[in-house]
BAKOL-561842 format. One record per residue (C-alpha): residue number from 1; residue in three letters; x, y, z. Coordinates in steps of 0.05 Angstrom, whole numbers, always signed. Layout:
<pts>
NUM; ALA; X; Y; Z
...
</pts>
This chain:
<pts>
1; MET; -195; +544; +548
2; THR; -181; +493; +493
3; PRO; -245; +464; +463
4; HIS; -253; +389; +472
5; ARG; -245; +351; +406
6; ALA; -279; +286; +391
7; PRO; -232; +226; +390
8; VAL; -209; +200; +323
9; ARG; -246; +135; +308
10; ILE; -198; +80; +286
11; LEU; -206; +14; +251
12; VAL; -143; -30; +255
13; CYS; -129; -79; +198
14; ASP; -71; -127; +207
15; ASP; -70; -202; +195
16; HIS; -28; -217; +256
17; ALA; -70; -223; +319
18; VAL; -11; -208; +366
19; VAL; +6; -145; +327
20; ARG; -67; -122; +330
21; ALA; -69; -135; +405
22; GLY; -7; -93; +414
23; LEU; -34; -37; +371
24; LEU; -101; -37; +408
25; ALA; -66; -33; +475
26; LEU; -22; +24; +450
27; LEU; -80; +63; +419
28; ASP; -123; +54; +481
29; SER; -70; +93; +519
30; ALA; -83; +155; +476
31; PRO; -141; +196; +504
32; ASP; -162; +226; +437
33; ILE; -162; +161; +397
34; GLU; -218; +109; +399
35; VAL; -211; +40; +368
36; VAL; -279; +21; +340
37; GLY; -259; -45; +308
38; GLU; -205; -93; +284
39; ALA; -199; -134; +221
40; GLY; -152; -191; +201
41; THR; -167; -189; +126
42; GLY; -180; -138; +73
43; GLU; -251; -164; +62
44; GLU; -265; -159; +136
45; ALA; -238; -87; +137
46; LEU; -285; -68; +80
47; ALA; -345; -97; +115
48; LEU; -328; -65; +183
49; ALA; -312; +3; +152
50; ALA; -381; +5; +119
51; LYS; -414; -14; +185
52; LEU; -372; +27; +235
53; THR; -354; +88; +192
54; PRO; -286; +101; +224
55; ASP; -247; +165; +211
56; VAL; -182; +128; +197
57; VAL; -165; +57; +178
58; LEU; -96; +35; +201
59; MET; -76; -11; +145
60; ASP; -22; -64; +139
61; LEU; +0; -80; +67
62; GLN; +9; -155; +70
63; LEU; -55; -189; +93
64; GLY; -44; -262; +78
65; GLU; -100; -293; +38
66; GLY; -151; -251; +1
67; ILE; -142; -180; -23
68; ASP; -79; -143; +1
69; GLY; -74; -76; +36
70; VAL; -65; -37; -28
71; GLU; -129; -64; -60
72; THR; -167; -55; +6
73; THR; -142; +17; +8
74; ARG; -165; +29; -63
75; ARG; -235; +3; -48
76; LEU; -241; +41; +17
77; THR; -220; +108; -13
78; SER; -261; +100; -77
79; VAL; -328; +104; -41
80; PRO; -360; +170; -65
81; GLY; -367; +222; -11
82; SER; -333; +180; +43
83; PRO; -293; +221; +94
84; LEU; -252; +160; +112
85; HIS; -176; +162; +106
86; VAL; -126; +105; +104
87; LEU; -60; +107; +141
88; VAL; -13; +51; +121
89; LEU; +26; +21; +179
90; THR; +75; -31; +154
91; THR; +146; -59; +157
92; TYR; +153; -54; +81
93; ASP; +186; +8; +52
94; THR; +205; -11; -19
95; ASP; +193; +40; -74
96; ALA; +140; -5; -105
97; ASP; +101; -13; -40
98; ILE; +102; +61; -25
99; THR; +82; +80; -96
100; ARG; +25; +29; -99
101; ALA; -3; +50; -32
102; ILE; -2; +124; -46
103; GLU; -31; +115; -116
104; ALA; -86; +72; -85
105; GLY; -107; +131; -43
106; ALA; -70; +124; +24
107; THR; -66; +190; +62
108; GLY; -3; +169; +99
109; TYR; +51; +115; +102
110; LEU; +83; +98; +168
111; LEU; +134; +44; +187
112; LYS; +121; +0; +247
113; ALA; +189; +22; +276
114; GLU; +162; +92; +290
115; ARG; +154; +116; +362
116; PRO; +83; +116; +392
117; GLU; +78; +192; +393
118; GLU; +95; +193; +319
119; LEU; +39; +143; +305
120; PHE; -11; +184; +346
121; ALA; +9; +248; +309
122; ALA; +3; +213; +241
123; ILE; -67; +187; +259
124; HIS; -91; +258; +274
125; SER; -59; +284; +211
126; ALA; -93; +229; +170
127; ALA; -160; +243; +203
128; GLU; -154; +315; +179
129; GLY; -134; +293; +109
130; ARG; -62; +315; +116
131; THR; -6; +272; +90
132; ALA; +35; +234; +142
133; LEU; +99; +199; +121
134; SER; +155; +166; +161
135; PRO; +220; +205; +149
136; PRO; +252; +147; +110
137; VAL; +189; +141; +67
138; ALA; +186; +216; +55
139; SER; +259; +215; +33
140; ARG; +245; +159; -17
141; VAL; +183; +194; -44
142; MET; +222; +258; -56
143; ALA; +279; +220; -88
144; ASN; +231; +185; -135
145; LEU; +197; +251; -153
146; ARG; +264; +281; -172
147; ARG; +286; +220; -211
148; PRO; +256; +214; -281
149; ARG; +210; +154; -286
150; PRO; +245; +101; -330
151; THR; +211; +84; -394
152; LEU; +203; +13; -419
153; THR; +224; -8; -489
154; ASP; +172; -38; -535
155; ARG; +202; -108; -523
156; GLU; +199; -98; -448
157; ARG; +126; -77; -453
158; ASP; +112; -139; -495
159; ILE; +144; -184; -443
160; LEU; +107; -148; -386
161; ALA; +41; -158; -422
162; GLN; +55; -233; -428
163; LEU; +75; -233; -354
164; ALA; +9; -201; -336
165; HIS; -27; -259; -371
166; GLY; +8; -308; -325
167; LEU; +57; -337; -375
168; GLY; +123; -367; -353
169; ASN; +190; -352; -384
170; ARG; +187; -411; -433
171; ASP; +118; -392; -458
172; ILE; +137; -319; -464
173; ALA; +199; -339; -505
174; ARG; +156; -382; -550
175; ALA; +102; -328; -559
176; LEU; +153; -274; -576
177; HIS; +200; -319; -616
178; ILE; +260; -304; -572
179; SER; +304; -347; -526
180; GLU; +290; -358; -452
181; ALA; +357; -326; -436
182; THR; +333; -262; -472
183; VAL; +268; -263; -432
184; LYS; +308; -268; -367
185; THR; +352; -210; -387
186; HIS; +292; -166; -403
187; LEU; +258; -186; -338
188; ARG; +318; -163; -298
189; ARG; +316; -96; -333
190; ILE; +241; -91; -322
191; TYR; +249; -105; -248
192; ASP; +304; -52; -242
193; LYS; +263; +0; -278
194; LEU; +199; -13; -237
195; GLY; +236; -19; -171
196; VAL; +211; -90; -156
197; ASP; +243; -159; -147
198; THR; +186; -207; -163
199; ARG; +141; -223; -222
200; ALA; +79; -207; -181
201; GLY; +109; -139; -161
202; ALA; +124; -123; -234
203; VAL; +53; -139; -255
204; ALA; +23; -99; -197
205; VAL; +64; -37; -212
206; ALA; +52; -44; -287
207; LYS; -23; -45; -275
208; GLU; -19; +14; -226
209; ARG; +17; +55; -279
210; ARG; -27; +28; -335
211; LEU; +33; -1; -372
212; VAL; -8; -63; -388
213; PRO; -83; -71; -401
</pts>
């Protein structure tokens, strides 16, 4: 006779109320999963996690205003002695998003296109501290591990540091005594090397990898 196991206690964090409602209805259909709370912001997720002590937080990456899913994940997983695990559930699968989430402490990374049974299995894996990745995400992670991490030139690091201080192209050019066209050329190379397509993404990845102070 198989021993009865306690249901996995879940906190759902997603800034879209309709998505949360759909997730709650789906998770309620699983007999061994119990939703103990829902949050629409990162700040709310932190407060509820401290109060409800879930086993797993199902975390979206983009949370509108306030802290994003990566920063929320970092704060949740940095609590000393906490048995809590974070399972990212998102539509975003860029290299930068995956890297940032995993480096922040996420146990798993799932795409919202996955089948319900895959989500349920991933939740149980995460609750046990085992890595759960959507197949496309796993493929990208392995490809990135095999590919040497690109190194930035000294000039690219200089520009990235200025970017992290919030400077625009014109101010960066003035500070480094180069043309705006040169700044734009270096930025394109920086984006390619870091696997991002925005200034904010470049700064976020640079801080994750400690490329800038």
